[in-house]
N, C-alpha and C positions, 0 to 999 in steps of 0.2 A: 678390222686391224688396220694399221699402218706402216709404213715402213719410211727410214731414210732414203734419200736419192741414190747415195752411194751405196751398196750393200756392205756390211762390215765383214771382215775378215771371217771365217768361220771358226767357231768357238772351240774349244778342246772340252773346255769346261764352264759348268752355269752353276753360280753363287746365286743365293736368294736371301733376301731379307725375310725375316720370317714370322715376328710379330705385327700382324695387320696384312702382311701380302699373303703367306700360306696359311697362317691359323687366324681363327678368331677369338682376339684377346678378350674383346669385351662380354660377349656372352659368357664364357667360361670363367672369367673372374667374377663375375655377377652371382653365376650359379655356385660357386666354391663359397660367396661369401654369404648366401642367403642364411644356410645354416648355422656358420659362425654368429650371424647377427641375431638371430633367433635366440639362439642359445646363451647370449650375455645377454639378453635384452637389449640390443641397442636398435632404437627406434631409426632407422636410416634405410632409404633404397639402395641394394644393393648394386643396383645401374650406377649410382652416385659415388659409391665407393669405388666401383671399377674405374669411371672416367676421373676420380680425383686422383687415385693411384698410378694411372698412366700419365697424367699432367705432370707429375712429379719426375718422369723419367729422364728428360732430356735435362732439367735444371739439377738432378744428382749427378749425370755424367759430365755436364760441365764444369762441375766441383775439380773431375778429376782432368777433364781437358786443360783447364786454367792452370794446373799446377798447384791449386791450394789444398789438394790432399792426393794421398798416392793412390795408384791404381789397386782397385779391388774388383772382384767379383761382381756380376748384376744382382745374383740373388741376394749378395750383401746390400746393395744399393737397394733393391725391392723390400727388403724388410725393413730397413731403417724407414723409407717411405712409407710403407704400410703404418708404422707407428705415428708418423706425422698426421696421415689421414685419421686415424681413429682419434688421435690426441684432439685433433681439430673440431671433432664431433663429441668431444665431452668424454671421451672413454679414459679412465686410468687404465692404462696399458699395464702398470705395475701388476694388477688385480687379474690379469689374465696369463694362464699359464703360457710357458714359453712355448710347450709345445704345441699348443693351440693357434698359436701364431704363425709358428714354423709351418704348421701343416696347410695354413691359408696361403702363405707366402708358396708353397710349394704349388698351389694352383698355376702359376705360369709354366709349368712342366705339365699341366692337363688340361690342354684346349683343344677344342675340336678343328681340324682343317674345315677350309671353308669347301664347299659341295664340289667343286672344280678341281681340289688342289691334288687329291691323292693320284686320282685319273691322268691329270696333267703330268705329274712329276713322274709317274710311271713311264709316261710315253716319252718325256725327255731324257728319260735313264736310259731309254732304246738306243739312243745315239751320243749322248755325252755321259761326262762324268757328272755327279750332282751333287749338292750339297750346302747347307745354310753359310751364307757369308754374313754373321749375326753378332748384334751386341752378347747375346747370351752366350752362358758359360758351359764348357765341354760336359759335364754332367747334366745337365738341365736340357740341354740342346739332346741329347743321346735318350733321356727319358721321355721328353716329348715327343721325338718321333716314335719311340714304342708305343707310345700311348696312342697318336693319332696316325700309325702307320705309314709314317712318311720313308720312303725308301731311299734314304741317302746313300750314297756311296762314299762319301768322306765328311767329316765334320771340321770344319773352319770357322772359327768364332774370336771374339773380342780377347780371348784368354789367351790366346797364342802369342797376338799381337802386343798383347797388353796394354791396348788403347782402344777407345771405342771411335765407331761411325760418328762423324764423317770425318776423322782424323785421315791424313792420307797413309799413315804407316799401317792404318788397320787393312785397307785394302791392299797394299803393296807387300805387308809380309804375310797375307794370307795367299797370295798370288806364289810368292815364295815358296810356302809351306806346300802347295801341291805341285810344285815344280812347273810353274808355267809362266811367260810372260804377260804381263796385264792385259793386252790386247787379244790371248787368245782365252780370256774369260769374259762370260758376259753376266754380267749383274741384274738380278732380275728385282724389282722393287716397286711396292704401290706409292712410293715417298718420291716426290721430286727433288728433294734435298739429297737423299742419299744417292740417286742416280747420277746428281749432277758433281758430288764428290767421286763417285767412281769414275766418270767420264773424265774428270780432271787428272786421274790417276793412269789413264790409258785404258780402262776396262770397256766393253761393249754395253749397252743399255736397253733394258726390256720394260717398259712402264705397262703394269698390270693396273688397271682402275678398280677400285675396292670402294665404291663410294658408301657400302654400309659399316666403313670398320667403326667409326664413331658414334653409331645409332643413327636415328632420324634427324640430329642436328648436325651431322657429317658436312662439314664446309671446307675442309682442306684437300688438296690431290685431288679434286675431281675431275681433274684434264691435265694432258702432259702440259707443264710448264715451258718446255723446250721441246725441239724436235730430236725426238730419242730414236734409235736404231729400228728398235721395233715397239709399238704401242697397240697393246689388247685389251680384252674385255676378261679373261680368265686365263688360268694356268693352261685348260685345254685348247685355247685359242694360240697360246705362247707355243704349243707343241705343232699346231698346225703351222703357224709362221716359220717357225724353226725346222719344217721338214721331218717331224717324226712319226712314224706311223703309229 
């Protein structure tokens, strides 16, 4: 683990990116996609579906960022993106029951935490208030927490700010929602762009390396792109770094 030369003010609240930082989205989406694909006679690798579905995540949010469409919850964007991916592979989505598509879309609420996540969060909770600072929506984050045993104190998500990261208002309105100035919040993420945007808003930064987020071909965020306040290899190591028993 490494630290910045000047220790940051002790945070009162720790916010977490969730998809990729706390939970393993790729394995969970592929696990849910496998029976759906088999049941509908779709000969596509479930991991391909997971990767292509995730690849549409940022472009879909950019439509909201740009103002080309009004804000909608992430589950709506994910549902649209699922139909796009299936259509790309020659699937006539109109012939698939809407309930089946909804069930697969709910896979984003049934993702396994990384092996260190629950232990690390539990330790961090002993000293700080913790919760997601995520692009997810409230109901989805609640169900994901129950599925994976994530011990959040509070859920702060894009739905509150009605904007998506890395827009500044997402971080600033989330800080306002928990009654703290940005400098009293630490943002924990495996993604340098998330931390860069959080730092620009005054939040403290904790980089957690997740080299397997995108599977064996993972090539992004393999190392800190800047000198973050804390740089670690796991959430348990983050708990060590932040003095949590």
